[in-house]
CHARMM-style PDB file with segment names, atoms N, HN, CA, C and O in Angstrom:
ATOM      1  N   MET     1      59.463-108.397 -46.052  1.00  0.00      PROA
ATOM      2  CA  MET     1      59.749-108.915 -47.373  1.00  0.00      PROA
ATOM      3  C   MET     1      61.238-108.709 -47.665  1.00  0.00      PROA
ATOM      4  O   MET     1      61.764-107.612 -47.475  1.00  0.00      PROA
ATOM      5  N   PRO     2      61.916-109.763 -48.127  1.00  0.00      PROA
ATOM      6  CA  PRO     2      63.339-109.622 -48.430  1.00  0.00      PROA
ATOM      7  C   PRO     2      63.573-108.687 -49.615  1.00  0.00      PROA
ATOM      8  O   PRO     2      62.760-108.599 -50.535  1.00  0.00      PROA
ATOM      9  N   THR     3      64.696-108.002 -49.563  1.00  0.00      PROA
ATOM     10  HN  THR     3      65.357-108.073 -48.815  1.00  0.00      PROA
ATOM     11  CA  THR     3      65.047-107.093 -50.651  1.00  0.00      PROA
ATOM     12  C   THR     3      65.509-107.894 -51.873  1.00  0.00      PROA
ATOM     13  O   THR     3      65.766-109.095 -51.788  1.00  0.00      PROA
ATOM     14  N   PHE     4      65.606-107.207 -52.993  1.00  0.00      PROA
ATOM     15  HN  PHE     4      65.398-106.231 -53.062  1.00  0.00      PROA
ATOM     16  CA  PHE     4      66.076-107.835 -54.232  1.00  0.00      PROA
ATOM     17  C   PHE     4      67.447-108.479 -54.037  1.00  0.00      PROA
ATOM     18  O   PHE     4      67.676-109.604 -54.481  1.00  0.00      PROA
ATOM     19  N   HSD     5      68.358-107.766 -53.372  1.00  0.00      PROA
ATOM     20  HN  HSD     5      68.173-106.853 -53.011  1.00  0.00      PROA
ATOM     21  CA  HSD     5      69.715-108.293 -53.207  1.00  0.00      PROA
ATOM     22  C   HSD     5      69.754-109.472 -52.236  1.00  0.00      PROA
ATOM     23  O   HSD     5      70.602-110.353 -52.376  1.00  0.00      PROA
ATOM     24  N   GLU     6      68.854-109.503 -51.258  1.00  0.00      PROA
ATOM     25  HN  GLU     6      68.165-108.787 -51.144  1.00  0.00      PROA
ATOM     26  CA  GLU     6      68.774-110.666 -50.373  1.00  0.00      PROA
ATOM     27  C   GLU     6      68.288-111.885 -51.157  1.00  0.00      PROA
ATOM     28  O   GLU     6      68.787-112.993 -50.959  1.00  0.00      PROA
ATOM     29  N   GLN     7      67.321-111.682 -52.038  1.00  0.00      PROA
ATOM     30  HN  GLN     7      66.916-110.782 -52.199  1.00  0.00      PROA
ATOM     31  CA  GLN     7      66.830-112.780 -52.881  1.00  0.00      PROA
ATOM     32  C   GLN     7      67.923-113.255 -53.838  1.00  0.00      PROA
ATOM     33  O   GLN     7      68.095-114.454 -54.060  1.00  0.00      PROA
ATOM     34  N   ARG     8      68.650-112.306 -54.395  1.00  0.00      PROA
ATOM     35  HN  ARG     8      68.510-111.332 -54.215  1.00  0.00      PROA
ATOM     36  CA  ARG     8      69.743-112.634 -55.322  1.00  0.00      PROA
ATOM     37  C   ARG     8      70.847-113.404 -54.592  1.00  0.00      PROA
ATOM     38  O   ARG     8      71.423-114.340 -55.146  1.00  0.00      PROA
ATOM     39  N   SER     9      71.137-113.009 -53.353  1.00  0.00      PROA
ATOM     40  HN  SER     9      70.669-112.248 -52.903  1.00  0.00      PROA
ATOM     41  CA  SER     9      72.147-113.696 -52.556  1.00  0.00      PROA
ATOM     42  C   SER     9      71.716-115.132 -52.260  1.00  0.00      PROA
ATOM     43  O   SER     9      72.517-116.059 -52.376  1.00  0.00      PROA
ATOM     44  N   LEU    10      70.456-115.313 -51.881  1.00  0.00      PROA
ATOM     45  HN  LEU    10      69.806-114.560 -51.787  1.00  0.00      PROA
ATOM     46  CA  LEU    10      69.943-116.658 -51.617  1.00  0.00      PROA
ATOM     47  C   LEU    10      70.035-117.509 -52.880  1.00  0.00      PROA
ATOM     48  O   LEU    10      70.471-118.659 -52.828  1.00  0.00      PROA
ATOM     49  N   SER    11      69.627-116.951 -53.999  1.00  0.00      PROA
ATOM     50  HN  SER    11      69.272-116.017 -54.041  1.00  0.00      PROA
ATOM     51  CA  SER    11      69.698-117.680 -55.271  1.00  0.00      PROA
ATOM     52  C   SER    11      71.133-118.086 -55.582  1.00  0.00      PROA
ATOM     53  O   SER    11      71.389-119.215 -56.001  1.00  0.00      PROA
ATOM     54  N   GLU    12      72.068-117.158 -55.376  1.00  0.00      PROA
ATOM     55  HN  GLU    12      71.860-116.241 -55.036  1.00  0.00      PROA
ATOM     56  CA  GLU    12      73.478-117.459 -55.638  1.00  0.00      PROA
ATOM     57  C   GLU    12      73.940-118.620 -54.785  1.00  0.00      PROA
ATOM     58  O   GLU    12      74.615-119.521 -55.285  1.00  0.00      PROA
ATOM     59  N   ARG    13      73.591-118.620 -53.506  1.00  0.00      PROA
ATOM     60  HN  ARG    13      73.043-117.888 -53.100  1.00  0.00      PROA
ATOM     61  CA  ARG    13      74.037-119.688 -52.607  1.00  0.00      PROA
ATOM     62  C   ARG    13      73.416-121.034 -52.981  1.00  0.00      PROA
ATOM     63  O   ARG    13      74.076-122.068 -52.883  1.00  0.00      PROA
ATOM     64  N   LEU    14      72.151-121.024 -53.408  1.00  0.00      PROA
ATOM     65  HN  LEU    14      71.616-120.184 -53.488  1.00  0.00      PROA
ATOM     66  CA  LEU    14      71.493-122.274 -53.805  1.00  0.00      PROA
ATOM     67  C   LEU    14      72.095-122.835 -55.097  1.00  0.00      PROA
ATOM     68  O   LEU    14      72.331-124.038 -55.201  1.00  0.00      PROA
ATOM     69  N   TYR    15      72.340-121.972 -56.070  1.00  0.00      PROA
ATOM     70  HN  TYR    15      72.148-120.994 -55.985  1.00  0.00      PROA
ATOM     71  CA  TYR    15      72.963-122.420 -57.318  1.00  0.00      PROA
ATOM     72  C   TYR    15      74.395-122.889 -57.080  1.00  0.00      PROA
ATOM     73  O   TYR    15      74.821-123.895 -57.647  1.00  0.00      PROA
ATOM     74  N   GLU    16      75.138-122.165 -56.245  1.00  0.00      PROA
ATOM     75  HN  GLU    16      74.792-121.347 -55.785  1.00  0.00      PROA
ATOM     76  CA  GLU    16      76.525-122.525 -55.951  1.00  0.00      PROA
ATOM     77  C   GLU    16      76.591-123.899 -55.295  1.00  0.00      PROA
ATOM     78  O   GLU    16      77.509-124.672 -55.569  1.00  0.00      PROA
ATOM     79  N   ALA    17      75.629-124.208 -54.436  1.00  0.00      PROA
ATOM     80  HN  ALA    17      74.883-123.580 -54.214  1.00  0.00      PROA
ATOM     81  CA  ALA    17      75.583-125.510 -53.767  1.00  0.00      PROA
ATOM     82  C   ALA    17      75.352-126.647 -54.767  1.00  0.00      PROA
ATOM     83  O   ALA    17      75.676-127.801 -54.487  1.00  0.00      PROA
ATOM     84  N   GLN    18      74.793-126.316 -55.931  1.00  0.00      PROA
ATOM     85  HN  GLN    18      74.530-125.378 -56.159  1.00  0.00      PROA
ATOM     86  CA  GLN    18      74.554-127.311 -56.980  1.00  0.00      PROA
ATOM     87  C   GLN    18      75.733-127.414 -57.948  1.00  0.00      PROA
ATOM     88  O   GLN    18      75.687-128.175 -58.915  1.00  0.00      PROA
ATOM     89  N   GLY    19      76.787-126.644 -57.680  1.00  0.00      PROA
ATOM     90  HN  GLY    19      76.824-126.026 -56.894  1.00  0.00      PROA
ATOM     91  CA  GLY    19      77.979-126.702 -58.506  1.00  0.00      PROA
ATOM     92  C   GLY    19      77.935-125.815 -59.737  1.00  0.00      PROA
ATOM     93  O   GLY    19      78.741-125.989 -60.651  1.00  0.00      PROA
ATOM     94  N   ILE    20      77.009-124.868 -59.777  1.00  0.00      PROA
ATOM     95  HN  ILE    20      76.354-124.727 -59.035  1.00  0.00      PROA
ATOM     96  CA  ILE    20      76.878-123.967 -60.919  1.00  0.00      PROA
ATOM     97  C   ILE    20      77.827-122.786 -60.748  1.00  0.00      PROA
ATOM     98  O   ILE    20      77.987-122.267 -59.643  1.00  0.00      PROA
ATOM     99  N   ASN    21      78.455-122.363 -61.841  1.00  0.00      PROA
ATOM    100  HN  ASN    21      78.325-122.785 -62.739  1.00  0.00      PROA
ATOM    101  CA  ASN    21      79.373-121.220 -61.829  1.00  0.00      PROA
ATOM    102  C   ASN    21      78.548-119.950 -61.628  1.00  0.00      PROA
ATOM    103  O   ASN    21      78.002-119.402 -62.586  1.00  0.00      PROA
ATOM    104  N   THR    22      78.460-119.489 -60.393  1.00  0.00      PROA
ATOM    105  HN  THR    22      78.904-119.934 -59.616  1.00  0.00      PROA
ATOM    106  CA  THR    22      77.603-118.340 -60.095  1.00  0.00      PROA
ATOM    107  C   THR    22      78.221-117.015 -60.512  1.00  0.00      PROA
ATOM    108  O   THR    22      77.499-116.039 -60.719  1.00  0.00      PROA
ATOM    109  N   GLN    23      79.532-116.961 -60.637  1.00  0.00      PROA
ATOM    110  HN  GLN    23      80.118-117.754 -60.469  1.00  0.00      PROA
ATOM    111  CA  GLN    23      80.152-115.718 -61.115  1.00  0.00      PROA
ATOM    112  C   GLN    23      79.658-115.427 -62.529  1.00  0.00      PROA
ATOM    113  O   GLN    23      79.300-114.294 -62.852  1.00  0.00      PROA
ATOM    114  N   GLN    24      79.644-116.439 -63.348  1.00  0.00      PROA
ATOM    115  HN  GLN    24      79.935-117.360 -63.086  1.00  0.00      PROA
ATOM    116  CA  GLN    24      79.163-116.278 -64.719  1.00  0.00      PROA
ATOM    117  C   GLN    24      77.652-116.044 -64.730  1.00  0.00      PROA
ATOM    118  O   GLN    24      77.159-115.201 -65.480  1.00  0.00      PROA
ATOM    119  N   LEU    25      76.925-116.780 -63.908  1.00  0.00      PROA
ATOM    120  HN  LEU    25      77.325-117.465 -63.299  1.00  0.00      PROA
ATOM    121  CA  LEU    25      75.468-116.650 -63.846  1.00  0.00      PROA
ATOM    122  C   LEU    25      75.043-115.238 -63.454  1.00  0.00      PROA
ATOM    123  O   LEU    25      74.108-114.680 -64.028  1.00  0.00      PROA
ATOM    124  N   LEU    26      75.744-114.661 -62.463  1.00  0.00      PROA
ATOM    125  HN  LEU    26      76.503-115.114 -61.997  1.00  0.00      PROA
ATOM    126  CA  LEU    26      75.393-113.322 -61.991  1.00  0.00      PROA
ATOM    127  C   LEU    26      75.991-112.213 -62.852  1.00  0.00      PROA
ATOM    128  O   LEU    26      75.631-111.045 -62.705  1.00  0.00      PROA
ATOM    129  N   GLY    27      76.891-112.576 -63.739  1.00  0.00      PROA
ATOM    130  HN  GLY    27      77.183-113.525 -63.858  1.00  0.00      PROA
ATOM    131  CA  GLY    27      77.488-111.588 -64.633  1.00  0.00      PROA
ATOM    132  C   GLY    27      78.546-110.721 -63.980  1.00  0.00      PROA
ATOM    133  O   GLY    27      78.760-109.579 -64.386  1.00  0.00      PROA
ATOM    134  N   HSD    28      79.218-111.273 -62.952  1.00  0.00      PROA
ATOM    135  HN  HSD    28      79.044-112.201 -62.623  1.00  0.00      PROA
ATOM    136  CA  HSD    28      80.267-110.521 -62.273  1.00  0.00      PROA
ATOM    137  C   HSD    28      81.590-110.684 -63.004  1.00  0.00      PROA
ATOM    138  O   HSD    28      81.918-111.770 -63.482  1.00  0.00      PROA
ATOM    139  N   SER    29      82.346-109.598 -63.086  1.00  0.00      PROA
ATOM    140  HN  SER    29      82.080-108.716 -62.698  1.00  0.00      PROA
ATOM    141  CA  SER    29      83.653-109.668 -63.742  1.00  0.00      PROA
ATOM    142  C   SER    29      84.748-110.121 -62.782  1.00  0.00      PROA
ATOM    143  O   SER    29      85.842-110.480 -63.218  1.00  0.00      PROA
ATOM    144  N   SER    30      84.465-110.106 -61.472  1.00  0.00      PROA
ATOM    145  HN  SER    30      83.577-109.814 -61.117  1.00  0.00      PROA
ATOM    146  CA  SER    30      85.484-110.528 -60.501  1.00  0.00      PROA
ATOM    147  C   SER    30      84.900-111.509 -59.488  1.00  0.00      PROA
ATOM    148  O   SER    30      83.723-111.444 -59.132  1.00  0.00      PROA
ATOM    149  N   GLU    31      85.766-112.421 -59.035  1.00  0.00      PROA
ATOM    150  HN  GLU    31      86.722-112.473 -59.325  1.00  0.00      PROA
ATOM    151  CA  GLU    31      85.376-113.387 -58.005  1.00  0.00      PROA
ATOM    152  C   GLU    31      85.090-112.679 -56.682  1.00  0.00      PROA
ATOM    153  O   GLU    31      84.271-113.144 -55.889  1.00  0.00      PROA
ATOM    154  N   LYS    32      85.766-111.556 -56.447  1.00  0.00      PROA
ATOM    155  HN  LYS    32      86.432-111.178 -57.092  1.00  0.00      PROA
ATOM    156  CA  LYS    32      85.571-110.790 -55.211  1.00  0.00      PROA
ATOM    157  C   LYS    32      84.115-110.328 -55.079  1.00  0.00      PROA
ATOM    158  O   LYS    32      83.536-110.393 -53.995  1.00  0.00      PROA
ATOM    159  N   MET    33      83.542-109.871 -56.163  1.00  0.00      PROA
ATOM    160  HN  MET    33      84.013-109.818 -57.044  1.00  0.00      PROA
ATOM    161  CA  MET    33      82.152-109.417 -56.134  1.00  0.00      PROA
ATOM    162  C   MET    33      81.202-110.590 -55.871  1.00  0.00      PROA
ATOM    163  O   MET    33      80.257-110.471 -55.091  1.00  0.00      PROA
ATOM    164  N   THR    34      81.462-111.708 -56.522  1.00  0.00      PROA
ATOM    165  HN  THR    34      82.230-111.804 -57.155  1.00  0.00      PROA
ATOM    166  CA  THR    34      80.623-112.890 -56.319  1.00  0.00      PROA
ATOM    167  C   THR    34      80.727-113.377 -54.882  1.00  0.00      PROA
ATOM    168  O   THR    34      79.737-113.839 -54.314  1.00  0.00      PROA
ATOM    169  N   ALA    35      81.914-113.279 -54.285  1.00  0.00      PROA
ATOM    170  HN  ALA    35      82.718-112.903 -54.747  1.00  0.00      PROA
ATOM    171  CA  ALA    35      82.121-113.731 -52.909  1.00  0.00      PROA
ATOM    172  C   ALA    35      81.229-112.974 -51.929  1.00  0.00      PROA
ATOM    173  O   ALA    35      80.862-113.516 -50.886  1.00  0.00      PROA
ATOM    174  N   GLN    36      80.880-111.743 -52.246  1.00  0.00      PROA
ATOM    175  HN  GLN    36      81.179-111.303 -53.092  1.00  0.00      PROA
ATOM    176  CA  GLN    36      79.994-110.977 -51.366  1.00  0.00      PROA
ATOM    177  C   GLN    36      78.615-111.625 -51.270  1.00  0.00      PROA
ATOM    178  O   GLN    36      77.930-111.473 -50.259  1.00  0.00      PROA
ATOM    179  N   TYR    37      78.209-112.331 -52.292  1.00  0.00      PROA
ATOM    180  HN  TYR    37      78.765-112.455 -53.114  1.00  0.00      PROA
ATOM    181  CA  TYR    37      76.907-112.981 -52.296  1.00  0.00      PROA
ATOM    182  C   TYR    37      76.894-114.262 -51.474  1.00  0.00      PROA
ATOM    183  O   TYR    37      75.822-114.797 -51.192  1.00  0.00      PROA
ATOM    184  N   HSD    38      78.069-114.770 -51.080  1.00  0.00      PROA
ATOM    185  HN  HSD    38      78.941-114.336 -51.308  1.00  0.00      PROA
ATOM    186  CA  HSD    38      78.136-115.956 -50.216  1.00  0.00      PROA
ATOM    187  C   HSD    38      77.749-115.617 -48.780  1.00  0.00      PROA
ATOM    188  O   HSD    38      77.474-116.514 -47.984  1.00  0.00      PROA
ATOM    189  N   ASN    39      77.726-114.338 -48.448  1.00  0.00      PROA
ATOM    190  HN  ASN    39      77.950-113.609 -49.095  1.00  0.00      PROA
ATOM    191  CA  ASN    39      77.381-113.888 -47.101  1.00  0.00      PROA
ATOM    192  C   ASN    39      75.915-114.217 -46.833  1.00  0.00      PROA
ATOM    193  O   ASN    39      75.030-113.771 -47.563  1.00  0.00      PROA
ATOM    194  N   ASP    40      75.661-115.003 -45.777  1.00  0.00      PROA
ATOM    195  HN  ASP    40      76.380-115.365 -45.184  1.00  0.00      PROA
ATOM    196  CA  ASP    40      74.275-115.385 -45.472  1.00  0.00      PROA
ATOM    197  C   ASP    40      73.509-114.293 -44.731  1.00  0.00      PROA
ATOM    198  O   ASP    40      72.342-114.480 -44.387  1.00  0.00      PROA
ATOM    199  N   ARG    41      74.153-113.164 -44.486  1.00  0.00      PROA
ATOM    200  HN  ARG    41      75.101-113.013 -44.765  1.00  0.00      PROA
ATOM    201  CA  ARG    41      73.523-111.999 -43.877  1.00  0.00      PROA
ATOM    202  C   ARG    41      72.816-112.328 -42.560  1.00  0.00      PROA
ATOM    203  O   ARG    41      71.722-111.835 -42.286  1.00  0.00      PROA
ATOM    204  N   GLY    42      73.455-113.157 -41.766  1.00  0.00      PROA
ATOM    205  HN  GLY    42      74.344-113.557 -41.989  1.00  0.00      PROA
ATOM    206  CA  GLY    42      72.946-113.454 -40.428  1.00  0.00      PROA
ATOM    207  C   GLY    42      71.693-114.301 -40.442  1.00  0.00      PROA
ATOM    208  O   GLY    42      70.594-113.793 -40.219  1.00  0.00      PROA
ATOM    209  N   LEU    43      71.849-115.581 -40.701  1.00  0.00      PROA
ATOM    210  HN  LEU    43      72.742-115.993 -40.882  1.00  0.00      PROA
ATOM    211  CA  LEU    43      70.691-116.469 -40.724  1.00  0.00      PROA
ATOM    212  C   LEU    43      70.109-116.700 -39.335  1.00  0.00      PROA
ATOM    213  O   LEU    43      68.993-117.204 -39.201  1.00  0.00      PROA
ATOM    214  N   ASP    44      70.858-116.336 -38.308  1.00  0.00      PROA
ATOM    215  HN  ASP    44      71.764-115.927 -38.417  1.00  0.00      PROA
ATOM    216  CA  ASP    44      70.360-116.512 -36.945  1.00  0.00      PROA
ATOM    217  C   ASP    44      69.268-115.496 -36.642  1.00  0.00      PROA
ATOM    218  O   ASP    44      69.291-114.366 -37.130  1.00  0.00      PROA
ATOM    219  N   TRP    45      68.323-115.920 -35.833  1.00  0.00      PROA
ATOM    220  HN  TRP    45      68.305-116.838 -35.436  1.00  0.00      PROA
ATOM    221  CA  TRP    45      67.235-115.040 -35.420  1.00  0.00      PROA
ATOM    222  C   TRP    45      67.765-113.955 -34.488  1.00  0.00      PROA
ATOM    223  O   TRP    45      68.678-114.199 -33.700  1.00  0.00      PROA
ATOM    224  N   VAL    46      67.207-112.787 -34.577  1.00  0.00      PROA
ATOM    225  HN  VAL    46      66.465-112.588 -35.218  1.00  0.00      PROA
ATOM    226  CA  VAL    46      67.534-111.691 -33.671  1.00  0.00      PROA
ATOM    227  C   VAL    46      66.319-111.483 -32.781  1.00  0.00      PROA
ATOM    228  O   VAL    46      65.228-111.182 -33.264  1.00  0.00      PROA
ATOM    229  N   LYS    47      66.517-111.648 -31.471  1.00  0.00      PROA
ATOM    230  HN  LYS    47      67.403-111.893 -31.078  1.00  0.00      PROA
ATOM    231  CA  LYS    47      65.406-111.480 -30.529  1.00  0.00      PROA
ATOM    232  C   LYS    47      65.301-110.019 -30.128  1.00  0.00      PROA
ATOM    233  O   LYS    47      66.293-109.384 -29.770  1.00  0.00      PROA
ATOM    234  N   VAL    48      64.093-109.500 -30.192  1.00  0.00      PROA
ATOM    235  HN  VAL    48      63.287-110.016 -30.483  1.00  0.00      PROA
ATOM    236  CA  VAL    48      63.835-108.100 -29.873  1.00  0.00      PROA
ATOM    237  C   VAL    48      62.780-108.046 -28.778  1.00  0.00      PROA
ATOM    238  O   VAL    48      61.726-108.671 -28.893  1.00  0.00      PROA
ATOM    239  N   LYS    49      63.065-107.296 -27.714  1.00  0.00      PROA
ATOM    240  HN  LYS    49      63.921-106.787 -27.621  1.00  0.00      PROA
ATOM    241  CA  LYS    49      62.066-107.129 -26.658  1.00  0.00      PROA
ATOM    242  C   LYS    49      61.046-106.093 -27.099  1.00  0.00      PROA
ATOM    243  O   LYS    49      61.395-105.028 -27.608  1.00  0.00      PROA
ATOM    244  N   VAL    50      59.795-106.425 -26.896  1.00  0.00      PROA
ATOM    245  HN  VAL    50      59.512-107.291 -26.483  1.00  0.00      PROA
ATOM    246  CA  VAL    50      58.720-105.501 -27.280  1.00  0.00      PROA
ATOM    247  C   VAL    50      57.978-105.057 -26.041  1.00  0.00      PROA
ATOM    248  OT1 VAL    50      57.032-104.275 -26.135  1.00  0.00      PROA
TER     249      VAL     50
END
């Protein structure tokens, strides 16, 4: 199950793609903080040997 911050990051990226001001939406005082939410946190699959 994704963590709260992973869900928040996904939401930020989806809203940003629609042209919504996500800095204001997320309540961040700096663009630097909002930029951290643009990180897709490795959308590529990680293969693990079992």
